[in-house]
C-alpha positions as CSV (number, residue, x, y, z in Angstrom):
1,M,-20.1,-4.9,-14.6
2,Q,-18.4,-6.4,-17.5
3,C,-18.2,-10.4,-16.3
4,A,-18.1,-13.1,-17.9
5,C,-18.8,-16.5,-17.5
6,P,-15.7,-18.7,-17.5
7,A,-17.5,-21.3,-19.7
8,R,-17.7,-18.5,-22.6
9,Y,-16.5,-15.8,-23.8
10,N,-17.8,-12.7,-25.1
11,G,-17.0,-12.5,-28.4
12,R,-13.8,-10.9,-28.5
13,M,-11.5,-13.6,-27.7
14,Q,-9.8,-15.3,-30.9
15,S,-9.5,-18.8,-31.8
16,T,-8.1,-20.0,-35.2
17,N,-10.0,-23.3,-34.4
18,S,-12.3,-25.2,-32.5
19,D,-9.6,-27.6,-30.8
20,S,-6.5,-24.4,-30.2
21,P,-7.1,-22.0,-27.4
22,P,-8.2,-18.5,-27.8
23,S,-5.6,-15.8,-28.5
24,A,-5.3,-12.5,-27.2
25,S,-2.8,-9.3,-27.8
26,C,-2.4,-9.1,-23.8
27,V,-3.7,-11.0,-20.8
28,V,-3.7,-9.2,-17.7
29,I,-3.6,-11.6,-14.5
30,G,-5.7,-9.8,-11.9
31,G,-8.8,-7.8,-11.7
32,G,-7.6,-5.8,-9.1
33,P,-6.9,-1.4,-9.6
34,A,-3.6,-2.2,-11.0
35,G,-5.0,-4.8,-13.5
36,L,-7.8,-2.8,-15.0
37,F,-6.1,0.1,-15.3
38,A,-3.9,-1.8,-17.4
39,A,-5.9,-3.6,-19.4
40,V,-7.6,0.0,-19.7
41,S,-4.5,1.1,-20.9
42,V,-3.7,-1.4,-23.4
43,A,-7.3,-1.1,-25.3
44,E,-7.2,2.4,-25.3
45,R,-4.1,1.9,-27.5
46,L,-5.5,-1.0,-29.3
47,A,-8.2,1.8,-30.5
48,Q,-6.0,4.4,-31.0
49,A,-4.0,2.1,-33.5
50,D,-6.9,0.7,-35.3
51,S,-10.5,0.6,-33.8
52,S,-11.9,-1.5,-36.4
53,D,-9.2,-4.5,-36.0
54,T,-10.8,-7.1,-33.7
55,S,-7.8,-9.2,-33.9
56,K,-6.7,-6.7,-31.1
57,S,-7.8,-8.2,-27.7
58,V,-6.7,-7.6,-24.0
59,T,-8.1,-10.1,-21.6
60,V,-8.3,-10.1,-17.6
61,L,-8.4,-13.1,-15.7
62,E,-9.9,-12.6,-12.4
63,K,-9.3,-15.7,-9.7
64,G,-12.3,-14.1,-7.5
65,P,-15.8,-14.4,-8.0
66,R,-15.6,-10.6,-9.2
67,P,-13.3,-7.7,-9.5
68,G,-11.8,-5.0,-7.6
69,R,-12.4,-6.5,-4.1
70,K,-9.1,-4.9,-2.7
71,L,-9.9,-1.3,-4.0
72,L,-13.6,-1.5,-2.6
73,A,-11.4,-2.2,0.7
74,S,-9.4,0.9,0.6
75,G,-9.5,3.8,2.7
76,S,-12.0,2.0,5.3
77,G,-14.5,1.6,1.9
78,Q,-13.6,5.2,1.0
79,C,-10.5,4.8,-1.4
80,N,-8.1,7.0,-0.5
81,I,-7.0,7.2,-4.1
82,T,-3.8,9.6,-4.2
83,H,-2.1,12.4,-1.9
84,E,-1.5,15.7,-3.2
85,G,1.6,16.4,-4.4
86,S,3.9,16.4,-7.4
87,P,5.9,13.2,-8.7
88,E,8.9,14.5,-6.7
89,D,7.1,14.9,-3.8
90,F,5.9,11.7,-3.9
91,L,9.6,10.0,-4.6
92,E,10.5,10.1,-0.6
93,H,7.5,8.1,0.0
94,Y,8.8,5.0,-0.9
95,G,11.9,4.8,0.5
96,S,14.1,3.0,-1.8
97,R,11.8,2.2,-4.2
98,G,11.7,6.2,-4.9
99,R,14.2,5.9,-8.0
100,F,12.6,2.5,-9.7
101,L,9.1,4.4,-9.6
102,K,10.1,8.0,-10.8
103,P,9.4,7.0,-14.6
104,A,5.7,5.5,-14.0
105,L,5.0,8.1,-11.1
106,F,5.8,10.8,-14.2
107,S,4.3,9.3,-16.6
108,L,1.0,9.0,-14.8
109,S,1.5,11.9,-11.8
110,P,-1.1,12.5,-8.9
111,A,-2.9,15.2,-10.9
112,G,-3.0,13.1,-14.3
113,L,-4.8,10.3,-12.3
114,L,-7.7,12.6,-10.8
115,S,-7.8,14.3,-13.8
116,W,-8.2,10.6,-16.0
117,F,-11.2,10.0,-13.6
118,R,-12.5,13.5,-13.5
119,E,-13.1,13.2,-17.4
120,R,-15.4,10.4,-16.3
121,G,-17.5,12.5,-13.7
122,V,-15.3,11.6,-10.3
123,H,-15.5,14.9,-8.0
124,F,-12.7,14.6,-5.3
125,A,-12.0,16.0,-1.8
126,I,-8.6,16.6,-0.6
127,E,-8.3,16.6,2.9
128,T,-5.9,19.4,4.9
129,N,-3.5,16.4,5.2
130,G,-3.2,16.0,1.7
131,K,-5.0,12.5,1.4
132,V,-7.4,12.6,-1.7
133,F,-10.7,10.8,-1.7
134,P,-13.9,10.6,-4.1
135,A,-16.0,13.6,-3.1
136,S,-18.6,10.6,-2.3
137,R,-16.5,8.3,-0.3
138,R,-17.7,5.6,-2.0
139,A,-14.9,3.4,-3.6
140,T,-17.4,1.8,-5.3
141,E,-17.4,4.9,-7.5
142,I,-13.8,4.7,-8.8
143,L,-14.8,0.6,-9.6
144,D,-17.4,1.3,-11.6
145,V,-15.8,3.8,-13.8
146,L,-12.8,1.5,-14.6
147,L,-15.2,-1.3,-15.4
148,A,-17.3,0.8,-17.6
149,R,-14.4,2.3,-19.3
150,A,-13.2,-1.9,-19.6
151,K,-16.0,-2.1,-21.2
152,D,-16.2,0.5,-23.1
153,Q,-13.2,-0.7,-24.7
154,G,-14.2,-4.4,-25.5
155,V,-11.5,-5.7,-22.5
156,D,-12.9,-9.5,-21.6
157,I,-13.2,-9.8,-17.7
158,L,-13.3,-13.4,-16.9
159,M,-13.7,-14.2,-13.6
160,N,-13.0,-17.9,-11.3
161,C,-10.2,-18.0,-13.4
162,P,-7.2,-18.8,-11.3
163,V,-4.3,-18.8,-13.5
164,T,-2.2,-21.9,-12.7
165,R,1.1,-21.5,-15.0
166,I,2.4,-19.3,-17.7
167,D,4.8,-20.9,-20.2
168,R,6.6,-19.8,-23.6
169,D,6.0,-21.0,-26.5
170,G,8.6,-19.0,-29.1
171,P,7.1,-15.5,-28.7
172,E,4.1,-16.0,-27.2
173,F,2.7,-17.0,-24.3
174,I,0.4,-20.2,-22.9
175,V,-1.5,-18.8,-20.0
176,N,-3.1,-22.2,-18.1
177,V,-6.4,-21.4,-16.4
178,T,-7.9,-23.5,-14.0
179,G,-12.3,-23.7,-15.1
180,L,-11.8,-21.3,-18.1
181,N,-13.9,-23.7,-20.4
182,P,-15.3,-27.1,-18.9
183,D,-15.9,-28.0,-22.8
184,G,-12.9,-27.0,-24.3
185,A,-9.4,-25.0,-23.9
186,Q,-7.9,-24.9,-20.7
187,S,-5.7,-21.9,-21.4
188,L,-4.9,-18.7,-23.3
189,V,-2.5,-17.5,-26.3
190,A,-0.8,-14.1,-25.6
191,Q,1.3,-12.0,-26.9
192,T,2.2,-9.9,-24.0
193,V,1.2,-10.9,-20.4
194,I,1.2,-7.9,-17.5
195,L,1.2,-9.6,-14.2
196,A,-1.1,-7.5,-11.6
197,T,-2.2,-10.0,-8.9
198,G,-1.0,-7.8,-6.3
199,G,0.7,-8.9,-3.0
200,R,-0.3,-10.7,0.4
201,S,-2.2,-7.6,2.2
202,Y,-6.1,-8.4,2.8
203,P,-5.8,-12.0,2.2
204,R,-10.0,-11.8,2.8
205,T,-10.0,-10.3,-0.5
206,G,-8.6,-12.9,-2.7
207,S,-5.2,-11.1,-2.4
208,E,-2.6,-14.2,-1.4
209,G,0.2,-13.8,-3.5
210,D,-0.2,-16.2,-5.9
211,G,1.7,-14.0,-8.8
212,Y,5.1,-14.6,-7.1
213,A,5.0,-18.2,-7.8
214,L,3.9,-17.4,-11.5
215,A,6.9,-14.7,-11.3
216,A,9.1,-17.2,-10.0
217,T,8.5,-20.1,-12.7
218,L,9.5,-17.9,-15.3
219,G,12.7,-17.1,-13.3
220,H,12.2,-13.9,-11.2
221,T,13.3,-13.8,-7.8
222,I,11.0,-13.2,-5.1
223,V,11.9,-10.8,-2.3
224,L,10.7,-12.1,0.8
225,P,7.1,-10.8,1.1
226,R,6.4,-9.1,4.5
227,P,3.4,-7.2,5.9
228,A,3.5,-3.4,5.6
229,L,2.0,-0.8,7.2
230,T,1.0,-2.3,10.0
231,P,0.6,-1.6,13.9
232,V,2.7,-2.7,16.7
233,K,2.6,-5.1,19.5
234,V,4.6,-4.0,22.3
235,R,5.9,-6.3,25.1
236,N,5.0,-5.8,28.8
237,H,2.5,-2.6,27.2
238,V,2.4,-0.5,30.8
239,L,0.6,2.2,28.2
240,G,-2.3,-0.3,27.6
241,R,-4.5,1.4,30.3
242,L,-4.2,4.5,28.0
243,A,-5.7,3.1,24.7
244,G,-7.2,5.2,22.6
245,L,-5.0,8.3,23.3
246,S,-3.6,10.0,20.0
247,F,-0.5,12.5,19.6
248,P,-0.9,14.5,16.0
249,S,3.0,14.8,14.7
250,A,4.7,12.6,17.7
251,R,8.6,12.2,17.6
252,F,9.8,9.1,17.9
253,A,13.3,7.3,17.3
254,I,13.9,3.5,16.7
255,R,16.7,1.7,18.3
256,R,18.1,-1.7,16.9
257,N,20.8,-3.4,19.4
258,G,21.8,0.2,21.1
259,R,21.6,1.8,17.8
260,K,19.6,4.6,16.5
261,L,18.7,3.4,13.2
262,L,15.8,6.2,12.3
263,E,14.2,9.5,13.7
264,A,10.5,10.0,12.6
265,R,7.4,11.7,13.2
266,G,4.1,11.1,12.4
267,D,0.4,10.7,14.0
268,L,0.4,8.1,17.0
269,L,-2.4,6.2,18.3
270,I,-1.7,4.1,21.8
271,T,-3.8,0.7,21.4
272,H,-4.9,-1.7,23.8
273,E,-2.0,-4.2,22.5
274,G,0.6,-1.3,21.6
275,L,0.8,1.1,18.9
276,S,-0.9,2.2,15.6
277,G,-1.3,5.3,13.4
278,P,-0.4,6.8,10.3
279,G,3.4,7.9,11.7
280,I,4.1,4.0,12.9
281,L,2.2,2.4,10.2
282,D,4.7,3.9,8.0
283,A,7.8,3.4,10.4
284,S,6.1,-0.3,10.5
285,R,8.2,-1.3,7.4
286,G,11.5,-0.9,8.7
287,M,10.9,-2.6,12.3
288,E,11.7,-5.8,13.4
289,P,10.5,-8.2,16.8
290,G,13.1,-6.8,19.6
291,D,13.5,-3.0,18.4
292,I,13.0,-0.2,20.8
293,L,10.7,2.6,20.0
294,E,11.7,5.7,22.0
295,L,8.7,7.9,22.4
296,E,8.2,11.3,22.4
297,F,4.8,12.2,24.1
298,G,5.4,15.9,25.3
299,G,6.4,17.1,21.9
300,K,9.8,18.2,23.0
301,S,13.4,16.5,23.1
302,E,14.7,15.8,26.6
303,E,16.3,18.6,27.3
304,A,14.1,21.1,26.0
305,F,11.1,19.0,28.4
306,R,13.4,19.3,31.4
307,A,14.3,22.8,31.3
308,D,10.2,23.3,31.2
309,L,9.8,20.8,34.2
310,L,12.7,22.7,36.0
311,A,11.0,26.3,35.4
312,E,7.4,24.7,36.4
313,L,8.8,23.2,39.4
314,A,10.3,26.4,40.5
315,N,7.4,29.0,39.4
316,T,4.7,26.6,41.2
317,P,6.3,24.8,44.3
318,V,2.9,23.7,45.7
319,T,1.3,22.6,42.8
320,L,0.9,18.9,42.0
321,V,3.2,17.2,40.0
322,R,0.6,15.8,38.0
323,T,-1.0,18.8,37.1
324,A,2.5,20.7,36.2
325,L,3.1,17.9,33.7
326,V,-0.3,18.9,32.2
327,A,0.3,22.2,31.7
328,L,3.2,21.0,29.9
329,G,0.8,19.5,27.1
330,L,0.4,15.8,28.3
331,P,-3.0,14.4,28.5
332,R,-4.3,14.1,32.5
333,R,-4.4,10.5,32.2
334,M,-0.7,10.2,31.3
335,A,0.3,12.4,33.8
336,E,-1.3,10.3,36.1
337,S,0.0,7.0,34.7
338,F,3.6,8.3,34.8
339,I,3.4,9.9,38.2
340,E,2.7,5.7,39.1
341,L,5.4,4.5,36.8
342,A,7.7,7.0,38.3
343,G,7.4,5.5,41.8
344,L,5.6,8.7,43.1
345,Q,2.4,9.1,45.3
346,P,-0.9,10.8,43.6
347,G,-0.6,14.0,45.8
348,A,3.6,14.6,45.1
349,T,4.2,18.1,44.9
350,C,6.4,19.8,42.7
351,A,8.6,21.1,45.9
352,N,9.4,17.8,46.9
353,L,10.3,16.0,43.8
354,R,13.9,14.5,43.9
355,R,16.3,14.9,41.1
356,E,16.0,11.0,40.5
357,S,12.3,11.2,40.1
358,R,12.1,14.4,37.9
359,E,14.8,12.7,35.6
360,A,12.7,9.4,35.4
361,L,9.4,11.8,34.2
362,V,11.7,13.5,31.7
363,R,12.8,10.2,30.3
364,L,9.0,8.9,30.3
365,A,7.8,12.3,28.6
366,A,10.3,12.3,26.0
367,A,11.9,9.1,25.6
368,F,9.6,6.8,26.8
369,P,11.1,3.3,25.4
370,L,9.2,0.8,24.5
371,E,10.0,-3.0,23.1
372,I,8.3,-3.7,20.0
373,E,7.1,-7.7,20.4
374,S,5.7,-8.5,16.7
375,L,4.3,-6.4,14.3
376,G,0.5,-7.2,12.7
377,G,0.2,-9.9,10.6
378,W,-1.6,-10.1,6.7
379,D,-4.9,-9.5,8.1
380,E,-4.0,-6.1,9.7
381,A,-1.4,-5.2,7.1
382,M,-2.5,-2.0,4.6
383,A,0.5,-3.5,2.0
384,T,2.7,-5.8,1.2
385,T,6.9,-5.1,1.4
386,G,8.9,-7.4,-0.8
387,G,8.0,-8.9,-4.5
388,V,9.2,-9.7,-7.4
389,D,12.9,-8.4,-7.5
390,T,12.8,-4.6,-9.4
391,S,16.0,-5.0,-10.3
392,E,14.7,-7.3,-12.5
393,V,12.3,-5.2,-14.2
394,F,13.1,-2.0,-16.2
395,P,12.0,0.9,-14.8
396,K,10.7,2.9,-18.0
397,T,8.5,0.3,-19.4
398,M,7.7,-2.3,-16.5
399,E,8.7,-5.3,-18.7
400,S,10.6,-8.5,-17.4
401,R,14.4,-8.0,-18.2
402,L,14.5,-11.2,-18.0
403,V,11.1,-12.4,-20.4
404,P,10.2,-10.3,-22.8
405,G,6.5,-9.4,-23.1
406,L,6.0,-10.1,-19.4
407,Y,5.3,-6.9,-17.5
408,F,4.4,-6.1,-13.6
409,A,2.1,-3.9,-12.1
410,G,1.5,-2.5,-9.0
411,E,1.8,-4.5,-5.3
412,I,3.1,-7.5,-7.0
413,L,6.5,-5.6,-7.7
414,D,9.3,-5.2,-4.1
415,I,7.7,-1.6,-4.0
416,D,5.7,0.0,-0.8
417,G,5.1,3.3,0.2
418,D,3.5,5.1,3.2
419,T,0.1,5.5,4.2
420,G,-2.1,8.1,2.4
421,G,-2.7,7.1,-1.3
422,Y,0.9,6.4,-2.1
423,N,0.4,3.0,-2.8
424,L,-2.3,3.3,-5.0
425,Q,-0.8,5.7,-6.9
426,A,2.2,3.6,-7.4
427,A,-0.6,0.5,-8.3
428,F,-2.1,3.0,-11.3
429,S,1.0,4.7,-12.1
430,T,2.7,1.2,-12.8
431,A,-0.3,-0.1,-14.4
432,A,-0.3,3.0,-17.3
433,L,3.1,2.3,-17.6
434,A,3.1,-1.3,-18.2
435,G,-0.3,-1.0,-20.4
436,A,1.2,1.2,-23.0
437,S,4.6,-0.9,-23.2
438,A,2.9,-4.0,-23.6
439,A,1.1,-2.5,-26.4
440,T,3.5,-0.9,-27.5
441,R,5.2,-4.3,-27.8
442,A,2.5,-6.0,-29.6
443,G,2.9,-3.7,-32.5
444,I,0.7,-0.7,-31.6
445,R,1.9,3.0,-32.3
446,T,0.0,5.9,-30.6
């Protein structure tokens, strides 16, 4: 691991005299996947331009005791690094931000990202759902490669160095750091700065949205950060007794004030407090408390389920209603619960089912309404929606439109994608583009 004590440097940071602060061609703030990959991208271009020029250097400032803590938590420690598909396939998974991400995704595609790691010895496994993991199922393998490459390229990684402020001094930046050097300078001079501090999800890893304040002091607008990719809690959760039941590729709709906002399909899991699963997590980015979820548990629309139920009732009049519901695809526990919610007795038979009871069962199976009480908080969120306003960032370079020489990478930007590796891919792609662009501004040509 390339880790320097905050009180000393590893020999690459430059200072003209003992009283002046050290300098770097590029200072990357944040030692997560985006920050490390951005730093490597800059350093690789430094080496390509002139490997003997030691005046060109890259420094990563990480506020925590070690780098990559959030990466190690990704995919429950297994690191779902990306998803199978082309850049075009990816765009729709970021909602309205797909257009902004297009240059980054085409600059470093999913295939390109995997090739970069394969060249350094990582093997990957692609699941049937398209998710891509290291074959070892260890996020540490990805982090080790990033740190090894950073070391090979001479990147300084300074730990326990929270940045308190970034100022401009002519064409250069003054990066103020707490605890940088107890015996000397508390700031760095940088030609370029890459902000890669992440969002606010997984705060236990040190991801607390610190970069928002730094960007704001430089004039950037911050779109209100909110938890994204979260489970939802349901008001009066009558299905809580069915916790643990899952429904692959379930269809559901979201209504707000009576108006349908969207229809979606995805894996769904009933929990003790509400709903989870990839389909709900993805859709949670557009949900608000008070929204109504209409869930299709029977795998059919109301019209189709009604028709099939009528046929089942006619063909098996002496059969128990719950047996008929199971025959139509509902889990037995759910069928029994729906019998109760429809006001029927457990022993009700198909022959005795009245129209109003039948319609109640149709609504329960094909359009079950649940009111969202709240969405999961930061401790449950897998990503952040909100952040640095992308309208203030050049999509082809990740450079600030307001502050020349300032770049952004990863979750600090107001971009968020679906579950399944889309957010890590966006972090690596924006980092690669920011790093290449920062190197070019620093006078490097490849």
